[in-house]
C-alpha positions in Angstrom: -54.8 11.5 13.6 -51.9 14.2 12.6 -49.9 15.7 15.2 -51.2 18.1 17.8 -49.4 21.4 16.9 -48.1 23.2 20.5 -50.8 24.7 22.2 -50.3 29.1 23.0 -52.8 30.1 26.1 -52.6 33.3 27.4 -51.1 33.5 31.0 -54.1 33.6 32.7 -56.2 30.7 30.2 -59.1 30.3 32.8 -59.0 27.0 31.2 -62.5 25.6 32.2 -63.7 28.2 30.9 -62.9 27.2 27.5 -63.5 24.2 27.6 -67.0 25.1 29.1 -67.2 27.4 24.9 -65.7 24.0 23.6 -68.3 21.7 24.9 -71.2 24.0 23.8 -69.8 23.9 20.6 -69.9 20.3 20.0 -72.8 20.5 21.4 -74.0 22.8 18.1 -72.6 20.4 15.7 -74.5 17.8 17.0 -73.3 15.5 20.5 -75.3 15.4 23.4 -73.4 17.0 26.1 -74.8 18.5 29.7 -73.2 19.9 32.3 -72.6 16.8 34.1 -70.4 16.1 30.8 -68.1 19.3 30.7 -68.0 18.9 34.8 -66.0 15.9 34.3 -64.1 17.0 31.3 -62.8 20.2 33.7 -62.0 17.8 36.6 -60.3 15.0 34.1 -58.0 17.9 32.4 -57.0 18.7 36.3 -56.0 14.9 37.2 -54.5 14.5 34.5 -52.4 17.4 34.1 -52.0 20.0 31.3 -48.7 18.9 29.3 -48.6 17.1 27.3 -51.3 18.0 24.0 -51.9 14.5 23.2 -53.4 14.0 26.6 -55.4 16.6 26.4 -57.1 16.0 23.2 -57.9 12.5 24.1 -58.4 13.3 27.4 -61.5 16.1 26.2 -61.9 13.1 23.7 -62.9 10.3 26.3 -65.3 13.2 27.8 -67.3 14.2 25.5 -67.0 11.6 22.1 -69.4 8.6 23.0 -70.6 7.7 19.4 -68.0 6.7 16.9 -69.7 8.8 14.5 -68.7 12.3 16.6 -64.9 11.2 16.6 -64.9 12.9 13.2 -66.6 16.4 14.1 -64.7 16.4 17.5 -61.4 16.0 15.7 -62.1 19.2 13.2 -63.8 21.3 16.6 -61.0 20.4 18.4 -58.6 21.6 15.8 -60.8 25.3 15.3 -61.0 25.7 18.6 -57.3 25.1 20.2 -55.1 24.7 17.7 -55.7 27.1 14.3 -57.4 30.4 14.6 -56.0 31.3 11.1 -57.9 28.2 10.4 -61.0 29.3 11.4 -60.9 32.5 9.6 -60.5 30.4 6.5 -63.4 28.4 7.5 -66.0 31.2 8.0 -65.7 32.3 4.6 -66.0 29.4 3.0 -69.1 29.2 4.7 -70.0 32.4 2.5 -71.5 32.9 -1.0 -68.4 34.6 -3.3 -67.6 35.3 -6.5 -64.7 32.6 -7.6 -61.8 33.8 -9.3 -59.2 32.2 -11.6 -57.9 30.8 -8.0 -60.0 28.2 -6.6 -60.6 28.2 -2.7 -59.7 25.0 -0.9 -62.7 22.9 -0.5 -64.1 22.1 2.9 -63.2 18.4 3.8 -65.8 16.3 6.2 -67.1 17.4 8.5 -65.7 21.2 8.1 -68.1 23.0 7.3 -70.4 21.5 10.3 -68.0 22.1 12.7 -66.9 25.9 12.1 -71.4 26.2 11.5 -71.1 25.1 15.1 -68.3 27.1 16.5 -69.8 30.2 13.9 -72.6 30.3 15.1 -73.6 34.0 15.3 -70.2 35.5 14.0 -69.5 38.5 11.7 -67.2 37.2 8.7 -63.6 38.3 9.1 -62.6 41.6 6.7 -60.7 40.5 4.0 -57.6 42.4 3.4 -58.7 44.8 0.4 -61.9 45.5 1.5 -63.8 48.3 -0.2 -64.6 51.5 1.3 -67.6 52.4 1.9 -67.5 55.7 -0.1 -66.1 53.3 -2.8 -68.4 51.6 -6.0 -70.2 48.5 -5.4 -70.4 46.0 -8.3 -74.1 44.8 -8.2 -74.4 41.1 -9.0 -77.3 39.8 -10.8 -77.8 36.5 -9.6 -81.7 36.2 -11.2 -80.0 33.3 -13.5 -77.9 31.3 -10.8 -79.1 28.0 -9.8 -81.7 27.6 -6.5 -80.7 26.6 -3.3 -82.7 23.8 -3.6 -80.6 22.9 -7.0 -77.1 23.4 -5.7 -78.3 21.5 -2.4 -79.5 18.1 -5.0 -75.7 18.3 -6.8 -74.0 18.9 -2.9 -71.9 16.1 -2.3 -73.2 15.1 1.4 -70.5 15.0 3.6 -70.1 18.6 2.1 -72.9 19.7 4.2 -74.0 21.8 7.1 -76.1 21.1 9.5 -79.2 22.6 8.3 -78.3 21.9 4.7 -78.3 17.8 6.0 -81.9 18.0 7.7 -83.0 20.2 4.2 -81.5 16.5 2.4 -82.6 14.3 4.9 -86.6 15.7 4.3 -86.2 16.1 0.3 -84.6 12.4 0.4 -88.0 11.7 3.1 -90.3 12.8 0.2 -88.7 10.6 -2.4 -89.8 7.7 -3.9 -88.2 3.9 -5.3 -90.9 2.7 -7.5 -89.9 -0.8 -8.9 -92.2 -2.3 -11.7 -93.9 -5.6 -11.7 -92.7 -9.0 -12.2 -94.6 -11.7 -13.6 -94.8 -14.8 -11.5 -95.3 -18.7 -12.2 -99.0 -18.1 -10.6 -101.7 -16.5 -12.4 -105.3 -15.1 -12.0 -108.5 -15.2 -13.8 -108.7 -13.2 -16.9 -111.1 -12.9 -19.6 -108.3 -12.4 -21.9 -104.9 -15.0 -22.3 -103.5 -18.2 -22.2 -106.4 -20.9 -21.5 -105.9 -22.3 -17.6 -106.6 -25.8 -18.8 -107.3 -27.0 -15.2 -110.6 -24.9 -14.2 -111.7 -25.3 -17.9 -111.4 -29.4 -17.4 -113.3 -28.9 -14.0 -115.6 -27.0 -15.1 -116.2 -29.6 -18.3 -116.4 -32.7 -16.2 -119.2 -30.8 -13.6 -121.5 -30.9 -16.2 -120.0 -34.7 -17.0 -118.0 -34.0 -19.3 -120.1 -30.6 -22.0 -117.6 -28.2 -22.5 -119.7 -25.3 -22.1 -116.9 -22.3 -22.1 -112.5 -21.9 -22.0 -111.4 -19.8 -19.1 -108.4 -18.1 -19.5 -105.9 -16.6 -16.8 -102.6 -14.2 -17.1 -99.7 -14.6 -15.3 -99.9 -12.9 -11.3 -98.2 -9.8 -10.9 -95.8 -9.7 -7.6 -93.1 -7.5 -6.8 -89.7 -8.2 -5.8 -87.2 -8.0 -2.7 -85.1 -5.2 -1.8 -81.7 -6.0 -0.3 -79.4 -3.2 0.8 -75.7 -4.3 1.7 -74.8 -0.4 2.9 -70.5 -0.6 4.1 -70.3 1.1 7.3 -66.6 1.8 7.7 -64.2 5.1 7.8 -64.5 6.3 4.6 -68.4 6.0 3.9 -69.6 6.5 7.1 -71.3 10.3 6.1 -72.6 8.9 2.9 -74.0 5.3 4.3 -75.9 6.9 7.2 -78.0 9.6 4.6 -78.2 6.6 2.2 -79.6 4.6 5.0 -81.6 7.7 6.3 -83.7 7.1 2.4 -84.2 3.6 2.6 -85.7 3.7 5.8 -88.5 5.9 4.7 -88.3 3.7 1.7 -89.3 0.3 3.6 -92.1 2.7 5.2 -93.5 3.9 2.5 -97.3 2.2 1.6 -97.2 1.7 -1.8 -93.7 1.6 -2.6 -94.0 -1.8 -4.5 -91.0 -3.1 -2.8 -92.3 -7.3 -1.4 -89.7 -6.8 2.2 -86.7 -4.6 2.3 -83.6 -6.1 3.7 -80.8 -4.4 5.4 -76.9 -4.7 6.1 -74.2 -3.5 7.6 -71.4 -4.5 7.0 -67.4 -2.7 8.0 -65.2 -6.0 9.4 -68.4 -8.0 9.9 -72.0 -8.3 8.5 -75.1 -6.6 10.9 -78.6 -7.6 9.8 -80.8 -4.1 10.1 -83.8 -5.4 8.8 -86.1 -5.0 11.4 -84.5 -1.4 12.6 -85.6 -0.3 9.1 -89.3 -0.9 10.2 -88.9 1.6 13.2 -91.6 4.6 12.5 -88.8 7.0 14.1 -86.0 7.1 11.4 -84.2 8.7 14.5 -84.6 5.7 16.1 -84.3 3.2 13.5 -80.9 4.6 12.9 -79.6 5.1 16.1 -80.8 1.4 16.9 -78.6 0.6 14.1 -76.0 1.6 15.0 -76.0 0.9 18.5 -76.2 -2.9 16.5 -73.6 -1.8 14.5 -69.7 -2.4 16.4 -67.7 -1.5 14.1 -69.2 1.6 12.0 -66.4 3.3 10.9 -64.2 1.0 11.4 -62.0 -1.0 8.9 -63.3 -3.3 4.9 -63.2 -6.4 4.8 -66.1 -6.4 1.6 -65.9 -10.6 1.1 -64.9 -11.8 3.7 -69.3 -9.8 4.6 -70.1 -11.5 1.3 -69.6 -14.6 2.4 -71.3 -14.4 5.0 -74.2 -13.0 4.1 -74.4 -15.7 0.9 -74.0 -18.5 3.4 -76.5 -17.1 6.1 -78.5 -15.0 4.8 -78.7 -15.7 0.8 -81.7 -18.1 0.8 -84.1 -16.1 3.1 -83.9 -14.0 2.0 -83.4 -13.2 -1.5 -86.2 -14.6 -2.9 -87.0 -14.9 -7.1 -85.9 -11.3 -8.8 -84.6 -9.3 -5.1 -82.9 -6.4 -5.9 -79.8 -6.0 -4.1 -78.5 -1.9 -3.7 -74.3 -2.4 -3.0 -73.7 0.4 -1.2 -69.4 0.7 -0.9 -66.5 2.1 -2.3 -64.9 -0.6 -2.9 -61.3 -0.1 -1.1 -61.2 -3.7 0.4 -58.7 -5.2 2.7 -59.6 -9.0 1.6 -58.0 -11.1 -0.8 -59.6 -9.7 -4.5 -60.1 -13.6 -5.7 -62.3 -14.2 -2.4 -63.8 -10.9 -3.4 -64.3 -12.5 -6.6 -65.9 -15.6 -6.4 -68.5 -13.8 -2.8 -69.8 -11.1 -5.6 -70.2 -14.2 -8.7 -72.6 -16.0 -6.1 -74.5 -13.0 -4.7 -75.2 -12.3 -8.2 -76.2 -15.6 -9.7 -78.6 -15.4 -6.3 -79.9 -11.4 -7.5 -82.4 -11.0 -9.5 -80.3 -7.1 -10.5 -76.8 -5.7 -8.4 -77.1 -2.2 -8.6 -73.6 -0.6 -7.6 -73.5 2.1 -5.7 -70.1 4.0 -5.3 -69.4 7.4 -4.1 -66.6 7.8 -5.4 -68.0 7.8 -8.7 -68.8 11.3 -8.0 -64.5 13.0 -9.4 -64.4 12.8 -13.0 -60.9 11.6 -13.4 -62.3 8.5 -11.1 -60.7 4.8 -12.8 -60.6 1.0 -11.8 -57.7 0.8 -10.6 -58.1 -0.5 -6.7 -58.0 -4.3 -6.9 -61.5 -4.7 -5.3 -63.7 -2.3 -7.5 -61.8 -5.0 -10.3 -62.5 -7.2 -8.3 -66.3 -6.5 -8.3 -66.8 -4.6 -11.3 -67.9 -8.3 -13.3 -70.5 -9.3 -11.2 -72.9 -5.5 -11.4 -75.6 -5.1 -13.2 -75.1 -0.8 -12.6 -72.2 0.9 -11.4 -73.8 4.3 -10.1 -72.7 7.6 -8.0 -74.4 8.1 -4.9 -72.9 10.9 -3.1 -75.9 13.0 -3.5 -79.5 13.7 -3.7 -80.0 13.7 -7.3 -77.9 11.0 -8.1 -79.9 9.1 -5.6 -82.9 10.2 -8.0 -81.3 8.5 -10.6 -81.6 5.3 -8.6 -84.9 6.0 -8.8 -85.1 6.2 -12.6 -82.6 3.0 -13.3 -84.0 0.3 -11.2 -87.3 0.7 -13.3 -85.0 -0.2 -15.9 -83.9 -3.8 -16.4 -81.0 -2.8 -19.5 -79.6 0.4 -17.1 -75.9 -0.1 -17.5 -74.9 3.3 -15.8 -71.0 3.7 -15.4 -70.3 0.0 -16.1 -69.5 0.1 -19.6 -67.2 2.5 -19.5 -65.3 1.4 -16.7 -65.5 -2.0 -18.1 -63.6 -0.9 -21.3 -61.3 1.4 -19.1 -60.1 -2.2 -17.8 -59.9 -3.5 -20.6 -57.0 -0.9 -22.4 -55.2 -0.9 -19.2 -55.0 -5.4 -19.4 -54.2 -5.0 -22.7 
């Protein structure tokens, strides 16, 4: 956490009232805070004292933050409310539509937009310096050809969405399908056309004293593969993982989606099987139960160890023949790259296809320079972005094309040129 700046409070700060308003902002941002917690916070600050800015931060943190995913939102709202009033004005301006000129505004960092939205509920925009007077002429802009709000939301980064945008994005993802084409199996099914079913034809002939009356035919029975999701829930991936798991919950509960079974695993510093939670009809209850079971949300990342645990304990149980594996991670790993490469190779040999979704691919200048990314890349069949609704729509199209490589060819070429 960044060093806390001094708190400039008036002579009569009315601290209890300020803490109450701060708690209301946290509640609007999605934290579950009731009157009891507010009273506990006031009492805790009174007991600890108000002499150290660090003690004040962590006292309120202990009273108001009960889930790991709320820590980032708490930190941003604390910064806006207690530390930097000019920063609040900047965030208000960032939330309003504007015509950008030569100088680009700094984009909101993760959780800032939701924090500002919670604090600015019903507030008016600040007046900018040099604002036009009522009698001056205003320039009208024809926005009839601009991108619609829905199209903008499709390409917006999950980390930059406000609370309302995130709610709409989840509704759109709940309607998004992830179709998979059927696969031929070794088992056959009776058909008017196809290869000759020798056993059935011979049995029919024996029932007639050896006389071959007709030739029966068969074709391969169609089957659907399993979908296995390995989702990184470390600190850098937390927001993306929650949205993607919301999408996969809809896939797992959609009838006629085609998948034989959907298996979900999360990993940060350890592997957690959340498959049974994905079958819960209520998505909020499902993700809450999954979050309670996975104790390493927003922690570190040990991809190699997690894949080793999956290959050892779960691969034979859930992979089946031709399973499609979605690996959702940014590839920033603490483990030995050589061990990570070995485990990825084993995973690829067990799977029908391995598709890697990496939110870092949203950057135009992304290059596979991290050791973990270079270790994973050779053992995936397709490499795609996973940071927006549009990228997940592209994933649905990629699954239906067995030869889709995504950005893998370009990344491998870059790695080869650097190696040469």
